[in-house]
N, C-alpha and C positions, 0 to 999 in steps of 0.2 A: 662690442657695442655696450656702452655704459648706460644704465638706466637706474632709476630710483625705485626700488621695490617697497611697497607699503604693506601695512598689516593685512588688509583684506586680500584674500587669495585671488591671484590673477590680475590684480590692479597694477598698472604700470604707468608711470609718468616719465616721459622722456625729456631729458634736458635739451637734447639737440633736435630741433624740428625736422631735420632731414631724416631722422630715424623713425619718424611717426608711422610710416607705412611699411616698415620692415619687419614687423612682428605681428603675427596673428595668434591670438590666445584662445583656446577652445573653451576654457572654463573661467568663471569668475567675472568680476566687474572690471572692465577694461576702459580706460579713458586716455585720450591723447592730449598732450599739452603742446601746442604749436607756437608759432611766432607771435600770434596776437595775445597770448596769455589767457585765452578763453578755453576752458576745459572742453574737450570734444569727445563725446562717447563714441566708441566704435560701433559701426553698423552691426545690427544683430545683437547688440549688447543687452537688449531687453528681452529676456527669454519668455517663454510661456510659463505662467505661474503654475507650479505643481501643487495643487490644492491638497493633495494627500498629506503634505507636510504639516498642514494645519490640524490634522486629525488628532495628533498626540498632544496638542497644545491647548485646544479650545476647552477641553474638559478640566484642565489644570488651572485655567484662568490666567495663564501666562502666555498669551498669544504672541508668538514670534520672538519670545525672549530667549528660550533655549534652542529652539530650532527655527531660525528665520526662514522666510520664504526664499528659497534659493533660486539662482538663475543658472540655467544650463543651456549653452549654445549647442543646438543640435549639430550633428556631423554634417548633415546636408547643407545647413546654413553656413557652417564653417568652410566647407569645401567650396561652395559657390563663391563665398567672399574671397577666399584665398586665390581662386582662379582669376577673379576680377582684379585683385591687387597685382597679380603678375601680368596684367594686361591681356589675358587670354579671354577672348569672346567665346561663349559656348558654341559648340559646333552646330547644334540644332538651331535653325533660324528662329528668330523671335516670333515671326508671324507664319504659322503653318496654315495658310488660308488659300482657298482657290480664288480665281480672278473675280468671280461674282461677288464674293464677300469683300475683297479688297476694293472693288469698284463701288460697292455700296458705302463702305467706310469713307472712301475719298469723297463721295457725294455728300455724306453727312458733314464732313469737315468743311465743305464749302458753305455750310449754314451754321458754323460753330458759334457765330455771334447772335443767333436767334434764341430767345428765352425758352422756347418750347423744345430745345435740343434734348433728345432722349438719350441720356448717358447709359441707361441699362441696355438699350439696343446697340449703342456704339461699342459697349464693352463686349457684347456677344460677337459683333462683326469683326472685332480686333482680337478675338480669341483670348479675352481676358487681359489685354494689354492696352486698355483705354488710356491710362495715365501716361505711359511712355509715348504712345502715338499722338495724343493730344498735345503734350508739351513740345515734342519735336516740331509739330505743325505750327504751334503758336510762336515758338522761338523764331521760326523761319518767317512767319507772317509779319511779326513785329520788327524784323530786321535785326534781331539781337545777335544772331550767329555772325553776321557780317560786322556789326558795330563793335562787338567785343572780341572779334577774331577767335571765336570758339572753334575747337576741333569737333567735327560732327561725331566721330567715333567716340571721343571722350565724353561728349554730351550724352550720347546714347547710353554709354556705360554708367554714367552717373544716374540717369533716370531709371535704368534697370535696378540699380541699387535701391533707389527710393521706393520703387514699386514693390520690389521683393521684400522690403522691410515692413510693409503693411501686412497685417495678419488676415489672410483670406477667410479664416474661419470666424472672424468677427462679423456678425450680421450687419453692423452699421459702420464701425470704424475700420474701414478697409480701403483698398486702393480705388475702388469705384467712388466712394465718398470723396476722396482726394481729387479725383478727376472731375467730379461734379462741382466741387468748390472752385477748382481751377477754371472751369468753363464759366461759372458765374462771375469770377473775378475778371475774366476777359471781357465779359459784357459790361461790368462796371467801369473798367478802364477806358471803355469807349464812350462813356457818358460825356456829352459836350462840355458840361461845366468843369470837368476834370481833365479830359483828354488833351486839350490844347496846352496844358501846363506840364504834362508828364515828360520826363526825360527817359531815354532808353534805360538808364539805371533804375528809375522808378518802376518801369514796366517789368524789367527782369526780376527785381525784388518782389513785386506783387505776385508774379506767376510762381516763382520759386517758393515763396512763403505759403501760397495756397496749396501747392503740390505736396509740401513736406510738413504742413502744420500739425498733422496727427500721426506722423510716421512712427512705427513701432508701438502703436497703442495696444495695450493688453486686453482691452474689452471690459475693464473694470475701472471704477472712478477713483478719484483721489482719496476720499474718506476710507475706501476699502484698503488702499495701500497704507494709510496711516494706522488704521486699527489692526492691521496684520503686521505692523512694524517692519514694513518692507524697506529694504536698504535705500531705495530711491527717495522715499519719504524722509528718511534720516539725512540723506545727502543734501536735499534741497530744503531741509528744515520745515517740511510740511507747507511750503509756499509754492504755488504754481508748479507742483511736482511734475505732472505730465507735460505741461508746456515747456518747462525747462529741459526735460528729457528730449522732447521732439526737436527743440532747437539745437541742443548739443549733439544729438545724433546726426542732424543735418550738416553741421559743421564737420563732423567726422567724415561723412561721405564726400563732402566737397573736397576735403584735404586728401582723402584716399584716392579719389578719382583724378585729382589734379586738374579739375576743370578750369579753375581760375589761376593756376600756378604761373601763367605767363603775364598776369596783370601786376601792376605795382603793388608792393606790400601795403602801402597806405590804403589803396583801394580795396584790397581783399579784407583788411581789417574793418573798414567801413561797411562792407557788404555783410560780413559776419555779424557785426553789431546790429545793423538795421534789420537783418533777418530775425535776430533774437527779439528785437522790439516789436516786430510785426507778429511773430508767433505767440509771444507772451501776451499780446493784446487779446488773444482769443480766450483767455481765462474768464469764464463766466462770472467769477467772483468780482471781476473788475468792471462788470457791466454798467453799474451806476456811475462809476468814475468817468468812463468814456461818454456815456449818454449825457451826463451833466455838462461835461466840457463841450460837447457838440452843441447842445442847446444854448449854452452861453455864447459860443462863437456866432451861431445863427442869429441870436437875439441882438448881439452887438454889431453884427455885420462886419466883423473884423478879420475874417479869414482872408489871408493873402497867399494865394497858391503860388505866387512867384517865389515865396519864401520856402526854403527846403523843409523847415520844421512844420509849417502848416500843411505842406504837401504830404509829408510823412504821416502826419496825424490822420489825414483823409484816407491814406492808404490803409492805416490801421482800421478805420471805420469800414472801409470797403471790404477788408478781409473778414471783419466781424459779421458784416451783412452776408457775405458769400457763405460763411460757415453755418449760418442758421437760416438760409434762404429757402429750405425745403417747403415750408408752409406757403411760400409765395409761388411755387411751381403749379402747373396744372394738376388737377385733382388726382389723376391716375398715378402720376409720379410722386406727388406729395404723400399720398396714402401709403404707397410702398415704402418710402423712407420712414414714415411714422411707424409702420409695423416693424420695420427692421430695428429701429432704435429701441423700441419698447421690448422687442425680443431680447436685445442685449441687456437691457435693464433687468428683465425677468430672470435671465440666466444668472446674473450677479445675485439677485435675491434668492434664487434656489441654492446657490453655493453658500450664501450666508446662513440660510436656514439649515442646510445640511451640516454645517460646522458650528452651529449654535452661536452664530454672531448676530448682532442686531441687524435687522433688515433695513437697508438704506431707503430713504424716501424715493417713491416711484418705482421701486423694485419688487414690490409685493403684488404678484399677479392676481391674487385673490381680492385685493382691495383697490389697486390702482389700475383702472381700465385705460385702454388706449385713448378713447375719446376724452376722458377727463384729463389725462396727461397732456394731450395735444391742445385742448382748449386753454388750460392753464399756461402752457408754454407760449401759445400765441398771444394771450392776453397780457402777460407780464413781461415777456422777453422780446418777442418778435415785433408786435405792433408798435411799441414805443420807439424802437430803433428805426424801423422802416418808415415811420411817419417823419422822423427827423431827416432820414436819408432823402425822402421825397422833397422836403423843404430845401435841402442843399441842392438837389438837382433841378429845382424849379419845376417840380411836378412833371418831369420828363415822361415821354411815352412809356419807357420801360418801368419807371416808378409807379405810374398809374396802373399799368398792367399787373405789376406785382401786388399792389394793394387790392386790386379786384380779385385776384386769385386768393389772396389771404382772407378776404371777407367771405368769399364763396366756400373755401375749405373749412373755415371756422363754423359756418352754418351747417355744412355737411356733418362735421363731428358732433355738433349739438343735436342733430337729428338722430344720431346713433346712440346718444345717451339714454340710459333707462329713464322712463317717464318721470319717476320721482326726483331725478336729478336735473331735469331740464330747466325747471324754474330758477334754479340757483347756479346754472352752468357758467355764468359770467366769470366765476372764480375758479372753475374747473379744477380738479386735481388737488384740492386741499389748501388753496390760498396763496396769495402772491408771495409772501415772505418765504413760505416753504418752497415754492417753485423757484425762487431766485436765490436762495441763500445756502443751499446745503452742499451739493456735491459737485465740485468743479469739474470732474473729469469725465463723466460721460457728457461732457461739459456743456453743450449748449442747449441741449434739449429742454431743459427746464432750468434754470440756473441751478438746479440742485444736483443734477446728475451730469450734465455736461454735454459733450459734443453731440448734439442731436439736432434734428430738424427744428 
């Protein structure tokens, strides 16, 4: 088997696409280069960051130059991946549930298109397998399995790969968040103004992008990766670092699972590229770009959803909405998501403080309260996007419902602010520019830190 070895330990670029799935490397940065020429990172390639390695560099002022933040694929993840690559399904069934739990989960799936769907309850009823269960159901509901002649076992294997590559120890960026975004995307795909134009390919792309948009997220944001000189920041030249990683990891899993191997080469190339375009659109640093473009289309009334490019743009907008829709959920769920994302921010801040790094915006638990973070996020990120989404949908019942929840939740957070802050709470959390411009990769929560409600 001939392959090109490059300088970084463990990285392999295969000349022959048929060899892509024949090698599993336990250590190092592994990427696969397949037929489409798009680099695809192997699943599990983003390890847990060993912050102990920062200890000897922060004091010298040479963060990450002598000892970079290394990646180590754990034996458990390697062993699981290698079994899947050999086509071996784990002996233990995925769902170790009794009939009562399975019955309740099935009942919930019958209401999966309702906006008050409780993803936390569903995750408990599926024994932590909400993403796999939800996607299998939605692929069947939308007729995608039949239309694309997908093998159910292979689909299940691929979805297990995706779910396994989310880090369960992340308070926010985990598989439950991915399932929540996927359920929201399903709701948006049913909007009358959009649904009648969608093709099966559009629907499959929307659901896959939602499920995998944060896969292998490390629980820290892009600025953290940059200032620790992480190899991914170098690889993607500090541009949409995590989004690029999520996309390339997804391609790697698609190729490993061979889910789409029976489709024409041109179609798989198109699917991979469109998945990248959708996932990269979730970069919060591009928020103004997409919002301005949407406003212009709506002002000019020139959206033609019969056109594949306009349809793809609205899928990007739908995914962006799904990714930051938590403030538009009912208060009980919205509050839980807010607490989770802020906990993830604070963990990063604690690490930065421990290793004498500059604490990132919104990550200082002593200064950045949950109410102020949420109010700023809603004011500068969520409200502008969802107002335009409502214009697009013609103020549909769902859009009006989401805006009502958003207004109520914002009022709830304002009531929880310290009294001295309430009079100026409209800017919450330190101002719009700060909220929307700093840290792409806890990505959506504020535009400064990233993937959050």
